[in-house]
N, C-alpha and C positions, 0 to 999 in steps of 0.2 A: 610558922603555920605548917600543919601536917597535911600531907597529900594522901587522901584516902581513895583515890581513883583506882578502879579495877584495872589490872594489867595482866598481860598474858605472855608467857615465855615458852618457846618451843625448844625441845632438846633433841639431839641426834644420838641414838644409841650406836655406839661404835661396833662395827662388824668387820673384824679382820679374819674372817673365815678363809680368805684368799691366801693367808700365810700358811705354808705347808709345814713349817717347823719354826722353832724359836731362833734359829740361826739368823743373824743379821738384825735381831731386835734388842740385843744387849744394850745397856746404857752406854752411850757414846758411839754406837755403831751407825746411827743415822745422822746425816749432816743437816744443818739448818739452812733453809732456803726462804726466799721471799717470792710470793706469787703475785703476778700482775693480773688482777681479776678481770680487767677489761679484755683480756685475751680469751676468756672462757665465755661460753654461751649459756645463759641462764637456763633455758628450756632443756638443754642437753646435759650440762655439767652440774648445775645446782638448782634443780626445779623446786627443791624444798628449802633453799637457802644455805645448804651445806655442800661443800665439795666432799665427795666420799673418799675414804681411804682406798687405795688400790688403783686409782686412775694413773695413767702414764703421763709424766711431765717431762719437759725439756727446757733448756736454757736459751733465752733470747740473746744472741751475740752482742747486739748493740747496748743493751741495758743491764745484762746480768741477772735479770728477773726471770722467773719461770712461768710457763704457760702450758697449755695442753700440747702434748706431742702430736705432730701431724707429719707424716712422711712427705706430704705435698707442700709443706711450708718451705720458705727460703730465707728465714730470719734466724736460723739456729735451732728452731723447734723441730726440724726434720731429723734430729739426732736425739733419740730417747735417752734420758739420764737416769730414770728410775720411777718408782711408784710413790705416790703420796702416802706417807705412813699413817697419818691420822686424819680423820674427818675434821673439816674446819668450817665454822660459820663465816659466810662471806657476803651475805645480803647487805647492800649499802656500803661495802668496803671497796677501796681501790687497790690496796696492797695488803697481803696477809702473810704472816710468817708461818712456816710449817717445817716438816721434817721429811727428808728424802730417804726412802728405802732403796739402796743400790746394790745390795748383795744378799743372797739367801735363796730360799726355795718358795715358789709360788704355785698354788693350784689355779691354773688359768680359768677353769670353768666356774670358779667362785669369785672372780673379779666382779666389781660392780657394773651395772649397765653403763654403756658408753665409756668404757675404760680406755679405749684408744689403742690397745695393743694390737700390732700386726706383725707379720713375719720380719719386716725390716727392723721394727722396734726390738724384737727378740734378739736379732743379730747385734744391735747396739748394746743391749743389756747382757753382755757376755758373763757377768758375775752373778746373774740370776738364773737359776735352773727352774724351768717350767715343767709341771707335771700335769 
């Protein structure tokens, strides 16, 4: 039996304007990570169902999964590890695979809203140069 119900799909247009150069974006330059979506806040981090590229992420010591960087955390997320390289659909997901941008050049003023970068995070990310 054929299903002819109308369906709707939303798409996220990738915006990597925050990248100041191609350095660090070469194939194989970004490492694969798994994000624990329960650590992110929907209204803050993915109001449209997508985590935006450019947000700062950190690794939870106990699980090895990644969540949003927060200098006030005490579970490992107080140490920034890099920026999420590509936007990811996360609505209804518990874990999502992504890529970590951990070295290169970033235009700080072009990072997405609620990116999480602060001065302590910049210190942690010593292989990234901010402009």
